[in-house]
PLY file of the C-alpha trace (Angstrom):
ply
format ascii 1.0
element vertex 432
property float x
property float y
property float z
element edge 431
property int vertex1
property int vertex2
end_header
104.19 9.17 167.94
101.02 7.90 168.59
99.09 7.11 166.35
95.31 6.07 166.17
92.85 4.26 164.07
89.75 6.71 164.07
86.42 4.39 164.55
82.67 5.87 163.60
79.87 5.61 161.87
77.52 3.84 164.79
81.09 1.40 165.70
79.53 -0.27 162.10
81.53 0.94 159.63
85.34 1.75 159.16
85.47 4.86 157.14
89.42 4.55 155.05
89.92 7.90 153.12
92.24 6.61 150.77
93.63 8.23 148.11
96.41 6.73 145.75
98.35 8.51 142.71
97.93 7.40 139.08
97.42 8.71 135.73
94.15 6.33 135.52
93.42 3.24 137.07
95.35 1.31 134.49
98.88 2.63 135.23
98.70 2.61 138.46
98.04 -1.31 139.05
101.25 -3.60 138.15
100.40 -7.25 139.05
103.59 -7.90 137.43
105.81 -5.27 139.07
104.70 -6.78 143.03
104.19 -9.95 144.86
100.59 -10.13 145.92
99.63 -9.33 149.45
95.66 -9.68 150.57
93.08 -7.37 151.95
94.69 -4.30 151.06
92.04 -1.74 149.09
93.49 -0.08 146.47
91.96 3.65 144.66
92.83 5.20 141.36
93.51 8.69 141.19
92.29 10.17 138.19
92.49 13.78 136.26
89.46 15.37 134.16
89.26 14.72 130.92
87.69 18.13 130.43
86.54 21.01 132.68
85.18 24.87 132.35
82.80 27.12 133.55
79.81 28.69 131.68
77.91 32.07 132.44
74.41 33.22 131.71
75.63 37.02 131.00
78.11 35.86 127.99
75.66 32.85 126.80
77.95 31.90 123.97
81.69 32.66 125.37
83.59 29.29 126.07
86.08 29.28 129.27
87.00 25.85 128.60
91.45 26.79 128.51
90.81 28.97 131.61
93.29 27.48 134.41
90.00 27.72 136.66
87.22 26.18 137.21
84.41 28.75 138.65
80.64 29.16 140.16
78.81 31.78 141.16
74.95 32.92 141.53
75.38 35.86 140.50
75.81 36.36 137.49
75.00 32.93 137.31
78.61 30.80 136.90
77.91 26.89 136.71
81.26 24.63 136.62
81.38 21.55 135.05
83.74 18.75 134.89
84.26 15.36 133.11
85.52 11.89 134.13
86.60 9.02 132.27
86.86 5.82 134.98
88.04 2.22 133.28
89.90 -1.21 134.46
87.88 -1.49 137.69
87.47 -4.79 138.22
85.97 -5.08 141.76
82.56 -2.91 142.77
83.64 1.06 144.23
83.42 1.62 147.74
84.31 4.74 147.91
84.89 7.85 145.53
85.75 11.40 146.17
85.96 14.72 144.57
88.68 16.77 145.32
89.67 20.21 144.17
91.77 23.21 145.23
90.15 26.11 146.37
92.06 29.14 144.93
90.08 31.03 147.36
88.12 30.90 150.74
84.11 30.91 150.41
81.97 30.60 153.75
79.43 28.82 151.81
81.58 26.84 149.42
80.62 24.76 146.51
77.58 22.27 145.86
77.63 19.40 143.61
75.42 18.08 141.05
75.16 14.81 138.57
74.77 16.10 135.19
72.02 15.20 133.02
74.36 14.81 129.49
78.12 13.68 128.66
78.34 14.67 125.24
79.60 18.43 126.21
83.17 19.53 124.98
85.56 21.70 126.75
86.43 23.80 123.78
82.81 24.16 122.75
80.64 24.29 125.66
79.24 27.62 126.63
75.94 29.02 128.64
73.57 28.14 125.56
74.86 24.92 124.96
75.49 23.04 128.38
73.74 20.28 129.49
71.06 20.25 132.15
72.00 19.90 136.35
70.32 16.53 137.48
70.08 15.26 140.65
72.17 17.29 144.06
75.11 14.72 144.76
77.02 16.19 148.06
78.12 20.03 149.35
81.94 21.02 150.44
80.64 23.19 152.82
83.10 26.31 153.73
86.40 26.48 151.70
89.48 28.18 152.93
92.08 29.51 150.25
94.88 27.31 149.00
93.16 24.39 149.89
92.32 20.84 148.75
88.10 20.43 149.24
86.37 17.16 149.17
83.16 16.19 148.32
81.45 11.83 148.36
80.57 11.03 144.98
80.20 7.52 145.65
76.49 7.56 145.11
77.10 8.64 141.62
80.46 6.72 140.58
79.18 3.46 140.93
81.88 1.91 137.70
83.64 2.21 134.74
82.09 4.80 132.82
82.47 8.50 132.26
80.85 10.79 134.79
80.24 14.50 134.73
79.78 17.19 137.52
77.85 20.18 137.66
78.96 22.90 140.10
77.27 25.78 141.70
77.62 28.02 144.74
74.89 29.53 146.16
76.37 32.83 147.28
77.39 35.68 145.63
80.76 35.11 145.98
82.54 33.58 143.36
83.90 30.46 144.11
87.34 29.56 142.09
88.99 26.05 142.01
91.89 25.19 140.04
91.33 23.14 136.63
93.11 20.87 134.78
95.37 23.43 132.45
96.16 24.82 136.19
100.12 24.52 136.69
99.62 22.16 139.79
96.38 21.22 142.08
94.91 19.65 139.35
91.28 17.95 139.93
91.06 14.55 141.27
88.90 11.70 141.25
89.61 9.33 143.83
88.08 5.66 143.63
88.26 3.06 146.82
87.83 -0.39 144.94
89.50 -4.08 145.09
92.64 -5.13 146.96
95.83 -4.18 146.07
99.46 -5.82 145.24
102.48 -4.05 147.17
105.22 -6.05 149.03
104.89 -5.89 153.07
107.52 -3.97 154.94
110.39 -6.17 156.25
108.85 -7.42 159.91
110.55 -6.08 162.53
111.03 -9.26 165.18
108.13 -9.76 167.81
109.17 -8.08 171.29
108.55 -9.45 174.22
106.35 -6.74 175.58
104.38 -3.49 173.77
107.02 -0.33 173.22
106.49 2.43 174.61
106.68 5.43 172.03
109.75 7.68 172.71
108.42 11.53 173.34
109.17 13.34 170.12
111.73 15.86 170.03
111.16 18.49 172.36
112.20 21.24 169.88
110.28 19.17 166.86
108.31 22.52 164.82
106.43 20.57 162.43
105.58 17.01 161.77
103.24 15.10 159.00
102.52 11.39 159.43
99.27 11.45 157.37
97.05 10.01 159.46
94.59 12.33 158.66
93.97 10.57 155.07
94.94 13.28 153.44
98.32 15.90 152.94
96.57 18.62 155.03
99.34 19.11 157.35
102.25 20.25 154.92
99.42 23.24 154.05
99.84 26.46 156.04
103.20 26.61 155.05
103.95 24.53 152.52
102.10 22.42 150.25
101.79 20.35 146.76
103.08 21.22 144.12
103.37 18.97 141.01
104.49 19.29 137.20
104.47 17.39 134.32
102.82 13.85 135.27
102.85 13.44 138.76
100.92 13.35 141.79
101.06 12.90 145.51
98.07 11.24 147.86
97.62 9.36 150.98
97.58 5.82 150.81
97.18 3.26 153.20
99.24 0.50 150.94
101.99 0.91 152.98
102.71 2.68 156.28
105.84 2.95 158.81
103.40 3.33 161.56
99.37 3.46 161.89
97.95 3.08 158.31
98.49 5.94 155.96
101.37 7.03 154.30
101.59 9.28 150.85
101.95 7.58 147.44
104.16 9.85 145.42
104.21 8.22 141.69
105.64 10.09 138.81
105.46 8.63 134.64
108.11 9.77 132.47
108.80 11.03 130.34
108.37 13.72 130.18
109.96 15.49 132.23
107.65 15.35 135.50
107.76 15.93 139.73
105.50 15.69 143.00
106.88 17.84 145.44
105.72 18.61 148.64
106.89 21.32 150.69
108.08 23.56 153.48
108.93 26.94 154.06
107.50 28.60 157.57
110.18 26.98 159.84
113.16 27.48 157.64
111.94 31.32 157.73
112.39 31.94 161.33
115.36 29.68 162.25
118.48 29.14 160.27
119.73 25.45 161.26
117.36 22.88 161.46
116.91 18.79 160.75
115.00 17.13 157.91
113.39 13.63 158.38
111.57 11.42 156.32
110.80 7.68 156.11
111.03 6.30 152.47
109.69 3.04 151.11
110.76 1.78 147.82
108.78 -0.90 146.50
111.07 -2.21 143.91
114.55 -1.13 142.48
114.09 1.51 139.58
116.73 2.65 137.22
117.50 6.69 136.70
119.76 7.32 134.11
119.65 11.41 134.30
118.10 12.13 137.56
116.42 11.94 140.80
115.25 13.76 142.91
113.79 12.89 146.92
115.20 16.07 148.70
115.49 19.64 147.39
116.08 22.57 149.20
115.21 25.85 146.86
115.74 29.32 147.98
112.76 32.17 146.74
113.67 35.67 145.82
110.38 36.19 144.40
107.69 34.95 142.09
110.09 34.46 139.57
113.42 33.51 141.26
112.32 30.05 142.92
115.72 27.78 141.98
117.12 24.59 143.75
120.59 24.93 145.65
121.13 21.15 146.64
118.91 18.02 145.86
119.48 14.77 147.35
119.04 12.30 144.40
119.25 8.78 143.37
121.69 7.33 141.14
121.87 4.05 139.81
125.32 1.50 140.02
126.46 -0.61 138.06
124.75 -3.56 138.95
121.90 -1.49 138.90
121.41 -0.95 142.88
120.10 2.33 144.23
122.42 4.61 146.38
121.58 8.39 147.00
124.51 10.78 146.25
123.84 15.05 147.13
123.91 17.64 144.05
125.12 21.22 144.05
122.45 22.82 141.52
124.11 26.24 141.29
127.57 24.68 140.95
126.85 21.82 138.67
128.29 19.16 140.69
128.15 16.30 142.93
129.30 16.98 146.15
128.95 13.79 148.07
127.66 9.94 147.80
126.59 7.53 150.38
128.43 3.80 150.79
125.37 2.11 151.37
122.96 0.65 148.94
119.06 2.29 149.36
117.23 -0.98 150.67
113.88 -2.20 148.68
111.14 -3.66 150.21
111.68 -1.50 153.96
111.97 1.79 155.34
114.54 3.85 154.95
114.99 6.67 157.29
116.71 9.64 155.83
117.60 12.94 157.91
119.74 16.15 156.93
121.28 19.17 158.69
120.91 22.10 156.40
122.49 25.76 157.75
120.60 28.18 155.34
122.74 30.96 154.58
123.81 33.01 151.84
127.37 33.51 153.06
129.86 30.40 152.62
128.77 29.02 156.33
126.23 26.89 154.85
126.55 23.25 155.46
124.77 20.10 154.32
125.32 17.09 155.99
122.50 13.13 155.41
122.41 10.40 157.33
120.60 6.93 156.22
119.23 5.18 158.56
121.59 7.01 161.76
124.70 6.61 159.31
126.30 9.73 158.13
126.74 9.44 154.73
127.69 12.74 153.51
128.74 16.10 155.02
129.04 19.07 152.76
130.21 22.74 153.89
131.68 25.54 152.85
129.35 26.71 150.31
126.04 29.36 149.89
122.66 27.68 150.40
120.48 30.75 149.56
120.29 34.02 147.76
121.57 36.79 149.65
117.76 38.20 149.47
116.10 34.66 149.65
114.48 32.32 152.04
115.06 28.49 152.55
112.55 26.03 151.25
112.79 22.24 151.83
110.75 19.71 149.79
110.56 15.76 149.47
110.17 14.85 145.65
109.21 11.98 143.22
111.25 13.99 140.48
112.76 13.25 137.51
112.77 13.18 133.85
113.11 9.95 132.89
112.55 6.29 135.09
112.23 2.85 134.45
109.91 1.11 134.90
107.73 3.64 134.90
105.36 5.35 136.00
107.49 5.02 139.04
105.94 5.15 142.41
107.77 5.87 146.33
106.08 6.31 149.89
107.19 8.57 152.29
105.92 8.96 156.19
106.67 10.58 159.31
108.18 13.58 158.19
109.63 16.15 160.04
111.39 19.07 160.89
113.15 20.23 164.14
115.91 22.45 165.59
117.65 19.10 167.20
118.57 15.77 165.77
114.99 13.55 165.06
115.90 10.10 166.24
0 1
1 2
2 3
3 4
4 5
5 6
6 7
7 8
8 9
9 10
10 11
11 12
12 13
13 14
14 15
15 16
16 17
17 18
18 19
19 20
20 21
21 22
22 23
23 24
24 25
25 26
26 27
27 28
28 29
29 30
30 31
31 32
32 33
33 34
34 35
35 36
36 37
37 38
38 39
39 40
40 41
41 42
42 43
43 44
44 45
45 46
46 47
47 48
48 49
49 50
50 51
51 52
52 53
53 54
54 55
55 56
56 57
57 58
58 59
59 60
60 61
61 62
62 63
63 64
64 65
65 66
66 67
67 68
68 69
69 70
70 71
71 72
72 73
73 74
74 75
75 76
76 77
77 78
78 79
79 80
80 81
81 82
82 83
83 84
84 85
85 86
86 87
87 88
88 89
89 90
90 91
91 92
92 93
93 94
94 95
95 96
96 97
97 98
98 99
99 100
100 101
101 102
102 103
103 104
104 105
105 106
106 107
107 108
108 109
109 110
110 111
111 112
112 113
113 114
114 115
115 116
116 117
117 118
118 119
119 120
120 121
121 122
122 123
123 124
124 125
125 126
126 127
127 128
128 129
129 130
130 131
131 132
132 133
133 134
134 135
135 136
136 137
137 138
138 139
139 140
140 141
141 142
142 143
143 144
144 145
145 146
146 147
147 148
148 149
149 150
150 151
151 152
152 153
153 154
154 155
155 156
156 157
157 158
158 159
159 160
160 161
161 162
162 163
163 164
164 165
165 166
166 167
167 168
168 169
169 170
170 171
171 172
172 173
173 174
174 175
175 176
176 177
177 178
178 179
179 180
180 181
181 182
182 183
183 184
184 185
185 186
186 187
187 188
188 189
189 190
190 191
191 192
192 193
193 194
194 195
195 196
196 197
197 198
198 199
199 200
200 201
201 202
202 203
203 204
204 205
205 206
206 207
207 208
208 209
209 210
210 211
211 212
212 213
213 214
214 215
215 216
216 217
217 218
218 219
219 220
220 221
221 222
222 223
223 224
224 225
225 226
226 227
227 228
228 229
229 230
230 231
231 232
232 233
233 234
234 235
235 236
236 237
237 238
238 239
239 240
240 241
241 242
242 243
243 244
244 245
245 246
246 247
247 248
248 249
249 250
250 251
251 252
252 253
253 254
254 255
255 256
256 257
257 258
258 259
259 260
260 261
261 262
262 263
263 264
264 265
265 266
266 267
267 268
268 269
269 270
270 271
271 272
272 273
273 274
274 275
275 276
276 277
277 278
278 279
279 280
280 281
281 282
282 283
283 284
284 285
285 286
286 287
287 288
288 289
289 290
290 291
291 292
292 293
293 294
294 295
295 296
296 297
297 298
298 299
299 300
300 301
301 302
302 303
303 304
304 305
305 306
306 307
307 308
308 309
309 310
310 311
311 312
312 313
313 314
314 315
315 316
316 317
317 318
318 319
319 320
320 321
321 322
322 323
323 324
324 325
325 326
326 327
327 328
328 329
329 330
330 331
331 332
332 333
333 334
334 335
335 336
336 337
337 338
338 339
339 340
340 341
341 342
342 343
343 344
344 345
345 346
346 347
347 348
348 349
349 350
350 351
351 352
352 353
353 354
354 355
355 356
356 357
357 358
358 359
359 360
360 361
361 362
362 363
363 364
364 365
365 366
366 367
367 368
368 369
369 370
370 371
371 372
372 373
373 374
374 375
375 376
376 377
377 378
378 379
379 380
380 381
381 382
382 383
383 384
384 385
385 386
386 387
387 388
388 389
389 390
390 391
391 392
392 393
393 394
394 395
395 396
396 397
397 398
398 399
399 400
400 401
401 402
402 403
403 404
404 405
405 406
406 407
407 408
408 409
409 410
410 411
411 412
412 413
413 414
414 415
415 416
416 417
417 418
418 419
419 420
420 421
421 422
422 423
423 424
424 425
425 426
426 427
427 428
428 429
429 430
430 431
């Protein structure tokens, strides 16, 4: 698969859209955990400390507990978000406000500075809301159930508290997920400095430049994150988070090209970040699922820690796992993979080889999605079959099959725990 680095801005600037996940900037960087590698851009992905919206037709009503931030021209609705940035030791090179749109609006939304940070989520209303300041940027047209981005580098210049005001130039209400939503919370992505991350184990230098093999002819979907975001997972899937977990595109380490996805979970409590696909399995009953994983260090997972998952959805109230691929620990602390039957609550196979640290590992699975006892789950690690399980149902009789890559656990040490994934694919045939 060929990948390219996009060069532009009159040939003078390398535009790198970098989003690394962290609950706070300080919790993202662990210099004592990882050996230093120079010249890598790093980022903090921050969640808002407060968000709300106000309405001029209900001037004394507070909407701080709503799971949405809204904006509209008539009646006038203005959205407010507040972020606290701390721990930066280098100049900000780029700051991006990322908001999840719940409906399509062609006019999009505009972002302004707010003249005061004294407002609070639980008390702000139209009568006491601070005035908007200068214009920062606009989103352009937004789609339903999709992430949007606005460059706010001109405003976010370093440590401090930053409030944003959102307006909508049209009478069609903008609806954006707030920090009270169950997933897809607002993010402020900051790029700065140089990171510390162990580089992948280098491959031997080839005697000539190899020609990449063509993609499998039966490839149905793939995601390499070379767009600098996670949009390749949308339109038939998407990101779903719970607890203190998040996924962001990252340039820390990549299997090929420049980007991968960094999946970070902070435990306790039980936390998970999941990237789903369901469109392909609703058309084809038997599929191959492939992802490359990178574990930068050894982690301890005394309870459970799953990185692959297959669920079956009957309706919005019944969405349950059937099989999950977990990471466990041996007696010496090394990590290994095992397959867990979630419906029957037992392990059905484990790997005799360890999960490597500091290099990319290829995980591929064959999953036969069927409600009868003819289901099958086969797992390969770096081309070696490690688990083969069959003779069980793999979905509900009236449900579908949904696949996700995860960083999901109730207890990981050390925490936060970050892993990376790249070159995910779904195919009707083996994916080399």
